[in-house]
C-alpha positions as CSV (number, residue, x, y, z in Angstrom):
1,M,137.5,40.4,109.2
2,V,135.8,43.6,108.2
3,E,133.5,45.3,110.7
4,P,130.5,46.6,108.9
5,S,129.2,49.0,111.5
6,G,130.7,52.2,113.0
7,T,127.7,52.8,115.2
8,P,128.3,53.2,118.9
9,G,127.8,50.2,121.3
10,P,126.4,50.0,124.6
11,E,125.9,53.4,126.4
12,V,128.8,53.5,129.0
13,G,129.4,56.7,130.6
14,G,132.6,58.3,130.4
15,E,132.9,59.0,134.2
16,E,132.1,55.3,134.8
17,I,135.0,54.2,132.7
18,L,137.3,56.8,134.3
19,E,136.6,55.5,137.5
20,A,136.9,51.7,136.4
21,L,140.3,52.8,135.3
22,G,141.3,53.9,139.0
23,Y,140.9,57.7,138.5
24,K,138.8,60.2,140.4
25,Q,136.7,62.9,138.7
26,E,139.0,66.1,139.5
27,L,138.3,68.3,136.4
28,S,135.0,69.9,135.8
29,R,132.7,67.7,133.6
30,A,131.0,70.8,132.1
31,I,130.9,70.7,128.4
32,G,128.7,68.8,126.0
33,V,129.4,67.2,122.6
34,A,129.0,70.7,120.8
35,G,131.4,72.4,123.3
36,T,133.8,69.7,122.8
37,L,133.6,69.7,118.9
38,A,134.2,73.5,119.2
39,L,137.4,72.9,121.0
40,V,138.6,70.1,118.7
41,L,137.9,72.0,115.6
42,S,139.7,75.0,117.0
43,D,142.5,72.7,117.8
44,I,142.6,71.4,114.2
45,T,142.2,74.9,113.1
46,P,141.9,74.8,109.3
47,T,142.7,78.6,108.8
48,A,145.7,78.7,111.0
49,S,146.9,75.3,109.8
50,L,146.6,76.5,106.0
51,L,148.2,79.8,106.7
52,V,151.0,78.6,108.9
53,I,151.8,74.9,108.3
54,G,150.7,75.1,104.6
55,P,153.4,77.2,103.4
56,V,155.9,74.7,104.9
57,V,154.1,72.0,102.9
58,I,154.3,74.1,99.7
59,A,158.1,75.0,100.2
60,T,159.0,71.2,100.8
61,A,157.2,69.8,97.7
62,G,156.3,72.7,95.3
63,S,153.0,72.1,93.6
64,G,153.3,68.5,94.7
65,S,152.1,69.8,98.0
66,L,148.7,69.3,96.5
67,L,149.4,65.5,96.3
68,A,151.0,65.5,99.8
69,Y,147.7,67.0,101.2
70,L,145.5,64.4,99.5
71,L,147.6,61.6,100.8
72,G,148.0,63.1,104.3
73,C,144.4,63.7,104.7
74,F,143.6,60.1,103.6
75,I,146.0,58.7,106.1
76,A,144.7,61.1,108.7
77,I,141.1,59.8,108.4
78,A,142.3,56.3,108.8
79,V,144.1,57.4,111.9
80,A,141.1,59.2,113.2
81,L,139.1,56.2,113.0
82,C,141.6,54.1,115.1
83,M,141.7,57.0,117.7
84,G,137.8,57.2,117.9
85,E,137.6,53.5,118.9
86,L,140.3,53.4,121.3
87,G,139.5,56.8,122.7
88,S,136.1,55.7,123.5
89,M,137.5,52.6,125.3
90,F,139.9,54.7,127.3
91,P,138.4,58.3,127.7
92,V,141.3,59.7,129.7
93,A,143.0,63.2,129.6
94,G,146.3,61.4,128.9
95,G,144.8,60.6,125.5
96,L,147.1,58.8,123.1
97,Y,149.8,57.9,125.7
98,S,147.3,56.4,127.9
99,I,145.8,54.3,125.1
100,V,149.3,53.0,124.2
101,T,150.2,52.3,127.7
102,R,147.1,50.2,128.2
103,V,147.3,48.4,125.0
104,L,151.2,47.9,124.4
105,G,152.5,48.3,127.8
106,R,154.1,50.7,130.0
107,P,157.6,51.1,128.3
108,L,156.1,52.0,125.0
109,G,153.4,54.0,126.8
110,F,156.1,56.0,128.4
111,L,157.8,56.7,125.1
112,A,154.5,57.8,123.7
113,L,154.2,60.1,126.5
114,L,157.7,61.5,125.7
115,D,156.5,62.1,122.1
116,Y,153.4,63.8,123.4
117,I,155.4,66.1,125.7
118,G,157.7,67.1,122.8
119,Q,154.7,68.1,120.8
120,A,153.5,70.0,124.0
121,I,156.5,72.1,124.0
122,F,156.8,72.7,120.2
123,L,153.3,72.5,118.7
124,P,151.7,75.6,120.6
125,A,154.8,77.5,119.5
126,S,154.7,76.4,115.9
127,V,151.1,78.0,115.6
128,A,152.1,81.1,117.7
129,I,155.1,81.7,115.5
130,G,152.8,81.8,112.4
131,I,150.8,84.7,114.1
132,G,154.0,86.6,114.3
133,V,154.4,86.1,110.4
134,Y,151.2,87.6,109.6
135,V,151.3,90.4,112.2
136,Q,154.7,91.4,110.4
137,A,152.9,91.2,107.1
138,L,150.6,93.9,108.3
139,N,153.4,96.0,110.0
140,P,157.1,95.2,109.1
141,N,158.2,97.0,112.0
142,I,156.7,94.5,114.6
143,P,159.3,91.6,115.1
144,S,157.4,88.3,114.4
145,N,159.1,86.4,117.2
146,L,158.1,89.0,119.8
147,A,154.5,89.2,118.5
148,A,154.3,85.4,118.9
149,G,155.6,85.5,122.5
150,V,153.0,88.1,123.5
151,V,150.4,85.9,122.0
152,M,151.5,83.0,123.9
153,V,151.3,85.0,127.2
154,L,147.8,86.0,126.6
155,V,146.8,82.5,125.4
156,T,148.3,81.1,128.6
157,L,146.4,83.3,130.9
158,L,143.1,82.5,129.2
159,A,143.8,78.8,129.2
160,I,143.9,78.7,133.0
161,L,140.2,79.7,133.1
162,K,137.1,77.2,133.2
163,I,136.9,74.8,130.4
164,N,133.1,75.9,129.6
165,F,134.3,79.5,129.2
166,N,137.0,78.6,126.9
167,A,134.6,76.4,124.9
168,V,132.4,79.3,124.3
169,V,135.4,81.6,123.5
170,T,136.9,79.0,120.9
171,G,133.4,78.5,119.3
172,I,132.9,82.2,118.6
173,F,136.5,82.4,117.1
174,L,135.8,79.2,115.2
175,L,132.9,80.9,113.3
176,I,135.3,83.7,112.2
177,E,137.9,81.2,111.2
178,L,135.6,79.1,109.0
179,I,134.3,82.3,107.3
180,V,137.9,83.2,106.5
181,V,139.0,79.8,105.1
182,S,135.8,79.7,103.1
183,V,136.6,83.1,101.6
184,L,140.2,81.8,100.8
185,A,138.5,78.9,98.9
186,L,136.3,81.2,97.0
187,A,139.4,83.2,96.0
188,G,141.0,80.3,94.5
189,F,138.1,78.5,92.9
190,T,136.9,81.8,91.2
191,H,140.2,82.6,89.7
192,L,141.7,79.3,88.4
193,H,145.0,79.6,86.6
194,Q,146.9,76.3,86.9
195,P,146.5,73.4,84.6
196,L,145.7,69.9,86.0
197,S,149.3,68.8,85.3
198,I,150.4,70.5,88.5
199,L,148.8,67.5,90.3
200,T,150.1,64.8,87.8
201,S,153.5,66.4,87.1
202,P,154.4,68.4,90.1
203,V,157.5,70.8,90.0
204,M,159.5,73.0,92.3
205,S,159.8,76.9,91.9
206,D,162.8,76.3,89.5
207,G,160.8,74.0,87.3
208,T,162.6,70.7,88.5
209,A,160.3,67.7,88.9
210,V,159.1,66.7,92.3
211,G,159.6,62.9,93.0
212,L,157.3,60.6,95.1
213,G,160.0,60.7,97.8
214,L,159.7,64.5,98.2
215,V,156.0,64.3,98.2
216,F,156.1,61.8,101.0
217,T,158.5,64.0,103.0
218,A,155.6,66.5,102.9
219,V,153.0,64.2,103.7
220,A,154.3,64.2,107.5
221,T,153.9,68.0,107.6
222,A,150.5,67.8,105.7
223,M,149.2,65.2,108.4
224,F,150.5,67.7,111.0
225,S,148.5,70.5,109.3
226,V,145.2,68.5,109.9
227,N,146.2,67.1,113.3
228,G,144.2,68.0,116.4
229,Y,141.4,65.5,116.5
230,D,143.0,63.6,119.3
231,S,142.3,66.4,121.6
232,A,138.6,64.9,121.8
233,I,140.2,62.3,123.9
234,N,142.2,64.8,126.0
235,F,139.0,66.7,126.9
236,S,137.1,63.5,127.6
237,E,137.2,63.9,131.2
238,E,135.4,67.3,130.9
239,T,132.8,65.9,128.4
240,K,129.3,64.9,129.7
241,G,127.5,61.8,128.8
242,S,128.4,58.5,126.9
243,A,132.1,57.4,126.2
244,A,130.8,56.9,122.7
245,H,130.6,60.7,122.3
246,V,134.4,60.8,122.6
247,G,134.7,58.5,119.7
248,Q,132.2,60.2,117.6
249,A,133.7,63.6,118.4
250,V,137.1,62.4,117.2
251,V,135.9,61.2,113.8
252,I,133.3,64.0,113.2
253,A,135.9,66.7,114.0
254,A,138.5,65.1,111.8
255,L,136.2,64.8,108.8
256,I,134.9,68.5,109.3
257,G,138.3,69.9,109.8
258,I,140.0,68.1,107.0
259,G,137.1,69.1,104.6
260,F,137.5,72.8,105.6
261,E,141.3,72.5,105.0
262,L,141.7,70.4,102.0
263,I,139.0,72.0,99.7
264,P,140.3,75.5,100.1
265,F,143.9,74.3,99.8
266,I,142.8,72.7,96.4
267,G,141.2,75.8,95.2
268,I,144.2,78.2,96.4
269,V,146.9,76.1,94.6
270,F,145.0,76.0,91.3
271,G,144.1,79.6,91.6
272,A,147.9,80.7,91.9
273,P,148.8,83.2,89.1
274,D,152.4,82.3,89.0
275,M,153.4,78.9,90.6
276,A,157.1,79.8,91.0
277,K,156.2,83.0,92.9
278,F,153.6,81.1,94.9
279,I,156.0,78.2,96.1
280,Q,158.7,80.9,97.0
281,S,156.4,83.2,99.0
282,P,156.4,83.1,102.8
283,T,152.5,83.8,102.6
284,P,151.5,82.0,99.5
285,L,147.9,81.5,100.3
286,T,147.0,85.2,101.1
287,D,149.0,86.1,98.0
288,V,146.4,84.2,95.9
289,A,143.6,86.1,97.7
290,R,145.4,89.4,97.0
291,S,145.6,88.8,93.3
292,A,141.9,87.8,93.2
293,F,140.5,90.6,95.3
294,G,143.1,93.3,96.2
295,D,145.0,94.7,99.0
296,T,142.2,95.8,101.2
297,F,140.5,92.5,101.1
298,V,143.8,90.6,102.0
299,N,144.2,92.9,105.0
300,I,140.8,92.1,106.3
301,I,141.5,88.5,105.7
302,T,144.8,88.7,107.7
303,Y,143.1,90.2,110.6
304,G,140.7,87.3,110.5
305,A,143.6,84.8,110.2
306,I,145.5,86.4,113.3
307,L,142.2,85.8,115.2
308,A,142.0,82.2,113.9
309,I,145.8,81.6,114.8
310,F,145.1,83.0,118.3
311,N,142.2,80.7,118.8
312,A,144.2,77.7,117.6
313,S,146.9,78.5,120.2
314,L,144.3,78.8,122.9
315,A,142.8,75.2,122.1
316,I,146.2,73.5,121.6
317,T,147.6,74.8,124.8
318,L,144.3,73.7,126.6
319,Q,144.9,70.3,125.0
320,F,148.4,69.8,125.9
321,A,148.0,71.2,129.4
322,R,145.7,68.4,130.1
323,I,148.4,65.8,128.8
324,V,151.0,67.1,131.1
325,W,148.5,67.4,133.8
326,S,147.5,63.6,133.3
327,S,151.4,62.8,133.3
328,G,151.8,64.2,136.7
329,R,148.7,62.2,138.0
330,D,150.2,59.0,136.5
331,R,153.4,59.7,138.3
332,A,155.8,59.9,135.4
333,W,158.2,62.4,137.0
334,P,160.0,62.6,140.4
335,G,157.5,63.1,143.3
336,P,157.7,66.8,143.8
337,I,157.4,67.4,139.8
338,S,154.4,65.0,139.5
339,D,152.6,66.6,142.5
340,A,153.2,70.2,141.1
341,I,151.9,69.5,137.7
342,A,149.0,67.4,138.9
343,R,147.4,70.2,140.8
344,V,143.9,71.4,139.8
345,H,142.7,74.9,140.7
346,P,140.2,74.7,143.4
347,T,137.7,77.2,141.8
348,L,138.4,76.9,138.1
349,R,139.0,73.3,138.2
350,S,141.5,73.5,135.6
351,P,145.2,72.2,135.4
352,W,146.7,75.5,136.1
353,V,150.3,74.5,136.8
354,A,150.4,72.2,133.9
355,T,149.0,75.2,131.8
356,L,151.4,77.6,133.0
357,L,154.3,75.1,132.2
358,V,153.1,74.5,128.6
359,G,152.5,78.1,127.9
360,G,155.8,79.4,129.4
361,L,157.9,76.8,127.5
362,A,156.1,77.6,124.3
363,T,156.6,81.4,125.0
364,I,160.4,80.9,125.1
365,L,160.4,78.8,122.1
366,C,158.6,81.4,120.2
367,I,161.2,84.0,120.8
368,Q,164.0,81.6,120.0
369,S,162.9,79.4,117.0
370,S,162.1,79.7,113.3
371,L,158.8,78.4,111.9
372,V,160.2,75.6,109.5
373,A,162.5,74.2,112.2
374,V,159.7,73.7,114.7
375,V,157.1,72.5,112.2
376,T,159.4,69.8,110.5
377,F,160.6,68.3,113.9
378,T,157.2,68.4,115.3
379,A,155.7,66.4,112.2
380,V,158.1,63.6,113.0
381,L,157.1,63.3,116.5
382,L,153.4,63.3,115.3
383,I,153.7,60.5,112.7
384,L,155.6,58.3,115.2
385,L,152.8,58.5,117.6
386,Y,150.2,57.9,114.8
387,A,152.2,54.7,114.0
388,L,151.8,53.7,117.7
389,I,148.1,54.2,117.6
390,A,147.7,52.2,114.5
391,I,149.6,49.2,116.1
392,S,147.4,49.7,119.2
393,A,144.1,49.4,117.1
394,L,145.2,46.1,115.7
395,V,146.6,44.6,119.0
396,S,143.5,45.9,121.1
397,R,141.2,43.9,118.9
398,V,143.2,40.8,119.3
399,Q,144.2,41.0,122.9
400,Q,141.4,43.0,124.4
401,K,138.3,41.3,122.8
402,G,136.2,41.4,126.2
403,L,136.5,45.2,126.7
404,P,133.6,47.4,125.8
405,R,134.0,49.7,122.7
406,P,131.4,52.3,123.0
407,Y,132.5,53.5,119.5
408,K,133.6,50.9,116.8
409,M,135.4,51.9,113.8
410,P,134.1,50.6,110.6
411,F,135.9,48.5,108.0
412,W,138.4,47.1,110.6
413,P,141.3,46.3,110.0
414,I,141.6,48.4,107.0
415,P,142.1,51.8,108.7
416,P,144.9,50.9,111.0
417,I,146.7,49.1,108.1
418,I,146.3,52.2,106.0
419,A,147.6,54.4,108.8
420,L,150.4,52.0,109.6
421,V,151.8,51.9,105.9
422,G,151.3,55.7,105.4
423,T,153.2,56.7,108.6
424,G,155.9,54.0,107.9
425,I,156.6,55.4,104.3
426,A,156.4,59.0,105.6
427,I,159.0,58.5,108.4
428,T,161.6,57.1,106.0
429,Q,161.5,60.4,104.0
430,Q,162.0,62.7,106.8
431,K,165.1,64.9,107.3
432,Q,168.1,63.1,109.0
433,T,168.5,65.8,111.6
434,D,164.9,65.5,112.8
435,L,165.2,61.7,112.9
436,I,168.4,61.8,114.9
437,I,166.8,64.2,117.5
438,V,163.8,62.0,118.0
439,G,166.3,59.0,118.3
440,V,168.0,60.7,121.2
441,I,164.7,61.4,122.8
442,I,163.8,57.8,122.6
443,V,167.2,56.6,124.0
444,V,167.0,59.1,127.0
445,G,163.5,57.9,127.4
446,V,164.4,54.2,127.6
447,I,167.2,55.0,130.1
448,Y,165.0,57.0,132.4
449,Y,162.1,54.4,132.2
450,F,164.4,51.5,133.1
451,G,166.7,53.6,135.5
452,F,164.0,55.5,137.3
453,L,160.4,54.3,136.6
454,Q,160.7,50.4,136.4
455,P,162.5,50.0,139.7
456,R,159.8,52.1,141.4
457,K,156.8,50.9,139.7
458,D,154.9,50.7,143.0
459,R,155.0,54.4,143.2
460,Y,155.5,55.7,139.8
461,W,153.9,55.2,136.3
462,S,151.7,52.7,138.1
463,M,148.5,53.1,136.2
464,T,146.1,50.3,135.6
465,T,147.4,48.5,132.3
466,D,145.1,45.4,132.7
467,P,141.6,47.0,133.1
468,A,139.8,44.0,131.6
469,T,138.3,42.9,134.7
470,E,137.0,46.4,135.9
471,L,135.7,47.3,132.4
472,A,134.1,43.9,131.7
473,K,132.3,44.1,135.0
474,L,131.2,47.6,134.1
475,E,129.8,46.4,130.7
476,A,128.1,43.5,132.2
477,E,126.4,45.9,134.8
478,R,125.2,48.2,131.9
479,K,123.8,45.2,130.0
480,G,122.3,43.5,132.9
């Protein structure tokens, strides 16, 4: 049955749901919806995504990257609608793994956590490595990996500070970022060179045709490029007001972020003077700006891009620090490890140990890895988690009918079906090496879960997975 309304339901407070789920309020609930949106849009980071992830999509699918972005963004909006509803039901810092655990059960929930942890290690690094590429474009004598490592150290130190301070910092940088991406769009749309056939008959740099399979290979990376709207759920324990705000923030941020990324990408691809050189370039988007407005203009844009990528690294580190912190609170690891990463700074009220862990691992990876290797592997992790969320959105409506849904997705069940079909097709087109790595992670996770967590379920991974009674009582009190 199609749900005609996407309007929020009863005004249930986020802190009330948090307590009904068995948690204490430990982080500082200090930001409003505007602050959350600033953090989430910085996490999506249109400029950084275009300049860092966009070239990987272009290298994968040539001019077919345009079709890959269109399909990826369409699927991403469907996923965001699923996340908005589920995130308003379970506004917990653990985000998507908390949702999967409470809808599909503990074993799948733990695999979702492992997926998230993989992203926590690789995703901040994938963005920071991109900053090294553009620093090197300005000064070839600076090693890109070293520049990326220095950026991650600075980001980690900032991420330990209070969340409201970081919301202001990311908000300021976000304004610069949106100006940069708007100017990139202007460079493309005011200097159109390519025919419409690049969309209908896409080619690689050598002129060979791009098949639909290759386009779907790039769809996963395009979805990765617009990823980040789920962070509204990860920041939910620090967001004031109704739980409906969490769902609204997910969907609004997704629509804004995707718009600021997709529209400029369309303009830039059609504005490329030479498609073969565009596909082969490590910095294709700024190359189009250079051909349109000259070297000085591009140098200014590059500085703005570096600030945007720095901002993205900060927002992403903030997000994943909260996921790692939540995993410690949920006792996913042996006692001493869980106790350590679940610590909250007494003054800053930030998850400082988890932040140091995420930032430290990302710094090491920045120095050791290449951009393409990090991006393609992380994209596989991402679409697997999206598939679990789509399944959760379907199952929750059937098995959890009595639970409050402060934000309800429109047109159910169409969004989760689109998300599930899209992610299913995309995963079949990924590199075998990346799939094998993810498969090994799943096998190790299953062994760890049934060998360590399940026999000790009274002490570990013991979060409330049947919250119907507590949440139904909460809604009855709100209505009564």
